[in-house]
MDTraj code that builds the backbone (N, CA, C; nanometers):
import mdtraj as md
import numpy as np

residues = "MET ARG CYS TYR GLU ARG PRO ASP THR VAL GLY VAL MET ASN THR SER LYS LEU ALA ARG ALA THR PHE VAL ILE ASP ARG ASP THR HIS ASP GLN LEU LYS MET ILE SER ARG ARG MET GLY VAL SER ARG SER GLU PHE VAL ARG ASP VAL LEU ALA GLU PRO VAL ALA MET MET ALA GLY TRP MET GLU ALA VAL PRO ASP GLN PRO THR GLU ALA ASP ALA SER GLN LEU LEU LEU THR LEU ARG SER ASP LEU GLY GLU PHE VAL ASP ARG LYS LEU ASP GLU ILE GLY GLY PRO LEU PRO".split()
xyz = np.array([
    [12.4655, 8.2846, 7.6783],
    [12.5184, 8.2428, 7.8155],
    [12.4759, 8.1694, 7.9115],
    [12.6521, 8.1295, 7.9474],
    [12.6191, 8.0241, 8.1091],
    [12.5326, 8.0460, 8.1914],
    [12.5558, 7.9229, 8.2541],
    [12.4252, 7.9672, 8.3949],
    [12.5280, 8.0342, 8.4764],
    [12.6793, 8.0319, 8.5179],
    [12.7863, 8.0777, 8.6006],
    [12.7927, 8.2511, 8.5434],
    [12.7825, 8.2622, 8.3743],
    [12.8178, 8.4099, 8.3851],
    [12.7199, 8.5254, 8.3607],
    [12.6752, 8.5105, 8.5031],
    [12.5741, 8.5994, 8.5749],
    [12.5652, 8.7971, 8.5431],
    [12.4860, 8.8493, 8.4740],
    [12.4814, 8.9848, 8.5030],
    [12.5093, 8.9915, 8.6210],
    [12.5192, 9.0956, 8.6458],
    [12.5486, 9.1681, 8.7630],
    [12.3794, 9.1861, 8.8564],
    [12.3107, 9.2041, 8.7990],
    [12.1107, 9.3193, 8.8060],
    [12.0708, 9.0982, 8.8263],
    [12.1407, 8.9808, 8.7805],
    [12.0542, 8.9238, 8.8002],
    [12.0600, 8.8391, 9.0376],
    [11.9472, 8.8263, 9.0389],
    [11.9261, 8.7890, 9.1629],
    [11.9302, 8.8639, 9.2483],
    [11.9226, 9.0478, 9.2088],
    [11.8390, 9.1550, 9.3235],
    [11.7845, 9.1752, 9.2368],
    [11.6948, 9.1831, 9.4229],
    [11.5639, 9.2155, 9.3923],
    [11.4965, 9.3977, 9.3867],
    [11.4171, 9.3880, 9.3062],
    [11.4000, 9.5416, 9.2509],
    [11.3413, 9.5286, 9.3894],
    [11.3909, 9.6260, 9.5383],
    [11.3340, 9.6980, 9.6424],
    [11.2236, 9.8051, 9.6409],
    [11.2325, 9.8986, 9.4989],
    [11.1066, 9.9332, 9.4207],
    [10.9758, 9.9471, 9.4044],
    [10.9729, 9.7489, 9.3699],
    [10.8538, 9.7278, 9.3901],
    [10.7963, 9.5638, 9.4625],
    [10.8945, 9.5838, 9.5074],
    [10.8802, 9.4262, 9.5313],
    [10.9706, 9.4201, 9.7107],
    [10.9744, 9.3418, 9.7687],
    [10.9234, 9.3064, 9.9258],
    [10.9970, 9.2196, 9.9836],
    [11.0146, 9.1023, 10.0359],
    [11.0838, 9.0825, 10.0714],
    [11.0142, 8.9703, 10.1269],
    [10.9030, 8.8949, 10.2297],
    [10.8201, 8.8290, 10.2911],
    [10.8514, 8.6416, 10.3017],
    [10.8639, 8.6558, 10.4668],
    [10.9252, 8.5453, 10.4881],
    [10.7869, 8.4625, 10.5909],
    [10.7013, 8.3603, 10.5266],
    [10.6270, 8.2749, 10.6070],
    [10.6631, 8.1574, 10.6182],
    [10.5018, 8.0624, 10.7190],
    [10.5916, 7.8852, 10.7315],
    [10.4243, 7.8975, 10.6432],
    [10.4172, 7.7662, 10.5269],
    [10.3009, 7.6624, 10.5022],
    [10.3920, 7.5033, 10.5174],
    [10.2357, 7.4479, 10.4802],
    [10.2370, 7.3140, 10.5692],
    [10.3476, 7.2297, 10.4365],
    [10.3938, 7.1405, 10.4922],
    [10.5030, 7.0990, 10.4241],
    [10.4306, 7.0264, 10.2195],
    [10.3270, 6.9867, 10.2527],
    [10.2281, 6.9028, 10.1199],
    [10.1857, 7.0958, 10.0477],
    [10.1951, 7.1329, 10.0737],
    [10.1500, 7.2888, 10.0418],
    [10.3152, 7.3542, 9.9437],
    [10.3986, 7.3187, 10.0403],
    [10.5693, 7.3714, 9.9317],
    [10.5684, 7.2689, 9.8564],
    [10.5364, 7.1577, 9.8669],
    [10.5906, 7.0296, 9.7601],
    [10.5313, 7.0556, 9.6438],
    [10.4054, 7.1576, 9.6690],
    [10.3088, 7.1366, 9.5396],
    [10.3286, 7.2761, 9.4931],
    [10.3650, 7.3286, 9.5644],
    [10.4178, 7.4564, 9.5101],
    [10.5529, 7.4335, 9.4574],
    [10.6175, 7.4376, 9.4649],
    [10.7614, 7.3438, 9.4287],
    [10.7867, 7.2587, 9.2662],
    [10.6408, 7.1980, 9.2910],
    [10.6096, 7.1477, 9.1558],
    [10.5726, 7.2450, 9.0282],
    [10.5013, 7.3106, 9.0652],
    [10.3328, 7.3849, 8.9945],
    [10.4485, 7.4723, 8.8883],
    [10.5500, 7.5266, 9.0202],
    [10.6430, 7.6339, 8.9912],
    [10.7572, 7.5718, 8.8908],
    [10.8250, 7.4335, 8.9100],
    [10.9147, 7.4259, 8.8473],
    [10.8541, 7.3587, 8.7455],
    [10.6982, 7.2758, 8.6598],
    [10.5805, 7.3309, 8.5372],
    [10.6626, 7.3574, 8.5096],
    [10.5954, 7.4534, 8.4966],
    [10.5164, 7.6278, 8.4439],
    [10.6860, 7.7246, 8.3617],
    [10.8032, 7.6522, 8.4785],
    [10.9146, 7.7279, 8.4475],
    [10.9417, 7.8489, 8.5085],
    [10.8761, 7.8962, 8.6568],
    [10.8868, 8.0218, 8.7375],
    [10.9699, 7.9858, 8.8336],
    [10.9997, 8.0116, 8.8681],
    [11.0416, 8.1189, 9.0212],
    [10.8953, 8.0126, 9.1733],
    [10.9458, 8.0098, 9.2842],
    [10.8588, 7.9704, 9.3432],
    [10.8064, 8.1144, 9.3585],
    [10.9053, 8.2129, 9.4083],
    [10.8038, 8.3079, 9.4107],
    [10.7870, 8.4448, 9.2876],
    [10.7869, 8.3642, 9.2336],
    [10.7142, 8.4461, 9.1039],
    [10.5543, 8.3251, 9.0962],
    [10.5219, 8.3041, 9.1475],
    [10.3800, 8.2625, 9.1367],
    [10.3337, 8.2344, 9.2318],
    [10.3846, 8.2387, 9.3348],
    [10.3232, 8.3511, 9.4939],
    [10.2658, 8.4690, 9.4359],
    [10.3629, 8.5549, 9.3473],
    [10.3223, 8.7045, 9.3603],
    [10.2397, 8.6443, 9.2120],
    [10.2288, 8.5850, 9.1497],
    [10.1149, 8.5808, 8.9806],
    [9.9724, 8.5535, 9.0862],
    [10.0019, 8.4647, 9.1689],
    [9.8522, 8.3760, 9.2098],
    [9.8220, 8.4536, 9.3513],
    [9.8691, 8.5331, 9.3960],
    [9.8300, 8.6186, 9.5485],
    [9.8096, 8.7733, 9.4765],
    [9.8614, 8.7961, 9.4018],
    [9.8306, 9.0284, 9.3234],
    [9.7011, 9.0158, 9.3929],
    [9.6114, 8.9898, 9.2437],
    [9.4353, 8.9511, 9.2768],
    [9.3504, 9.0148, 9.3394],
    [9.4274, 8.8451, 9.3897],
    [9.3389, 8.8013, 9.5322],
    [9.3138, 8.8763, 9.6432],
    [9.4530, 8.9029, 9.6726],
    [9.4827, 8.9401, 9.8136],
    [9.3942, 9.1133, 9.8340],
    [9.4876, 9.1997, 9.6752],
    [9.3953, 9.3110, 9.6021],
    [9.2587, 9.2757, 9.6633],
    [9.1873, 9.2381, 9.5764],
    [9.0516, 9.2531, 9.6644],
    [8.9681, 9.1981, 9.7793],
    [9.1023, 9.1825, 9.8733],
    [9.0285, 9.0872, 9.9534],
    [9.0914, 9.2870, 10.0647],
    [9.1724, 9.3738, 10.0134],
    [9.1714, 9.4303, 10.1525],
    [9.0713, 9.5143, 10.0393],
    [9.0448, 9.5542, 9.9140],
    [8.9294, 9.6560, 9.9380],
    [8.8186, 9.5564, 10.0173],
    [8.7986, 9.5007, 9.9940],
    [8.6645, 9.4572, 10.1113],
    [8.6785, 9.4372, 10.1891],
    [8.8246, 9.4599, 10.3201],
    [8.8566, 9.5474, 10.4110],
    [8.8258, 9.6322, 10.4580],
    [8.8756, 9.6743, 10.3587],
    [8.8592, 9.8573, 10.4154],
    [8.7723, 9.9081, 10.4182],
    [8.6467, 9.8812, 10.3151],
    [8.5057, 9.8925, 10.2391],
    [8.4615, 9.8883, 10.4205],
    [8.4813, 9.7642, 10.5435],
    [8.3770, 9.7323, 10.6370],
    [8.4334, 9.8281, 10.7014],
    [8.3081, 9.8960, 10.7642],
    [8.4187, 10.0017, 10.8887],
    [8.3981, 9.9469, 10.9972],
    [8.4034, 10.0398, 11.0813],
    [8.4974, 9.9091, 11.2307],
    [8.3770, 9.8933, 11.3172],
    [8.2438, 9.9571, 11.3101],
    [8.1483, 9.8723, 11.3718],
    [8.0311, 9.8541, 11.2878],
    [8.0744, 9.7369, 11.1565],
    [7.9697, 9.7172, 11.0813],
    [7.8304, 9.7000, 11.1992],
    [7.7496, 9.7378, 11.0833],
    [7.5730, 9.6795, 11.0976],
    [7.5496, 9.5966, 10.9977],
    [7.4399, 9.5032, 11.0303],
    [7.4198, 9.4084, 10.9064],
    [7.3263, 9.4644, 10.8075],
    [7.3584, 9.5900, 10.7647],
    [7.3142, 9.6494, 10.6479],
    [7.4854, 9.6125, 10.5688],
    [7.5376, 9.6785, 10.6847],
    [7.7411, 9.6420, 10.5992],
    [7.7401, 9.5055, 10.6207],
    [7.6969, 9.4448, 10.6669],
    [7.7609, 9.2547, 10.6021],
    [7.6371, 9.2067, 10.4887],
    [7.5554, 9.2350, 10.4470],
    [7.4741, 9.2517, 10.3223],
    [7.5277, 9.2878, 10.2338],
    [7.5067, 9.3931, 10.2208],
    [7.6544, 9.4826, 10.1346],
    [7.7799, 9.4273, 10.0854],
    [7.8597, 9.3825, 10.2042],
    [7.9435, 9.3097, 10.1644],
    [7.9313, 9.1913, 10.1137],
    [7.8084, 9.1213, 10.1446],
    [7.8046, 9.0262, 10.1223],
    [7.8228, 8.9924, 9.9161],
    [7.7137, 9.0631, 9.8876],
    [7.7344, 9.1609, 9.7660],
    [7.7907, 9.1894, 9.6672],
    [7.9051, 9.2440, 9.7790],
    [8.0037, 9.3179, 9.7017],
    [8.0765, 9.1698, 9.6469],
    [8.0714, 9.0709, 9.8028],
    [8.2072, 8.9333, 9.7195],
    [8.1427, 8.8371, 9.5987],
    [7.9968, 8.8660, 9.6670],
    [7.9485, 8.7417, 9.4998],
    [7.9690, 8.8030, 9.3819],
    [7.9178, 8.9280, 9.3796],
    [7.9700, 9.0062, 9.2417],
    [8.0989, 8.9747, 9.2011],
    [8.1623, 9.0241, 9.2666],
    [8.3875, 9.0713, 9.2661],
    [8.4133, 8.9149, 9.2081],
    [8.3764, 8.7679, 9.3114],
    [8.3916, 8.6926, 9.3075],
    [8.3711, 8.6150, 9.1016],
    [8.2672, 8.6785, 9.1364],
    [8.1972, 8.5841, 9.0107],
    [8.2703, 8.6694, 8.9277],
    [8.3330, 8.8063, 8.8652],
    [8.4173, 8.9155, 8.7858],
    [8.5934, 8.8021, 8.7728],
    [8.5459, 8.7703, 8.8541],
    [8.6730, 8.7366, 8.9330],
    [8.7716, 8.5846, 8.7896],
    [8.6317, 8.5498, 8.8586],
    [8.6130, 8.3579, 8.7843],
    [8.6247, 8.3644, 8.6395],
    [8.5133, 8.4531, 8.5672],
    [8.5027, 8.4549, 8.4118],
    [8.5809, 8.5238, 8.3797],
    [8.7158, 8.6488, 8.4783],
    [8.8234, 8.6623, 8.4025],
    [8.9432, 8.5538, 8.3950],
    [8.9683, 8.5085, 8.5056],
    [9.0210, 8.3343, 8.4980],
    [8.9888, 8.2548, 8.3991],
    [8.8992, 8.2125, 8.3350],
    [8.8254, 8.1819, 8.2598],
    [8.8454, 8.1659, 8.1533],
    [8.8617, 8.3144, 8.0601],
    [8.8892, 8.4190, 8.0189],
    [9.0346, 8.3581, 7.9701],
    [9.0963, 8.3608, 8.0319],
    [9.2735, 8.3721, 8.0790],
    [9.2647, 8.2288, 7.9830],
    [9.1750, 8.1688, 8.0562],
    [9.2617, 8.0220, 7.9834],
    [9.1872, 7.9465, 7.8469],
    [9.1032, 8.0183, 7.8404],
    [9.0028, 7.9866, 7.6823],
    [8.8454, 7.9823, 7.6905],
    [8.7956, 8.0142, 7.7994],
    [8.6131, 7.9879, 7.8339],
    [8.6211, 7.9119, 7.9030],
    [8.5160, 7.9026, 7.9489],
    [8.4009, 7.8227, 7.9855],
    [8.4747, 7.6765, 8.0111],
    [8.4779, 7.5460, 8.1610],
    [8.4907, 7.4706, 8.1109],
    [8.3780, 7.3768, 8.0713],
    [8.3951, 7.2778, 7.9832],
    [8.2074, 7.2004, 7.9370],
    [8.1409, 7.1748, 8.0318],
])
top = md.Topology()
chain = top.add_chain()
for i, resn in enumerate(residues, 1):
    res = top.add_residue(resn, chain, resSeq=i)
    for name in ("N", "CA", "C"):
        top.add_atom(name, md.element.get_by_symbol(name[0]), res)
traj = md.Trajectory(xyz[None], top)
């Protein structure tokens, strides 16, 4: 199939799973995002979705766990949770790329 012979579904966003977001980032981040996504062979949107999905879900869980009027104990528990969750996140990502760095 030639690039101009696209099926009707190409370029159509699946709105049951995806939502459009518009935001402004600095020029350097934009250029780096463009370079990384090009080298990985994915769209910038796909790259941003992949990079942000898990960390944003983790952060949302942390924020939902904090009461409206947090106490010192709540803050201490949040820090313990953050340390544990972030450690597990880094370990998972290292496993994905082939183990710990030397």
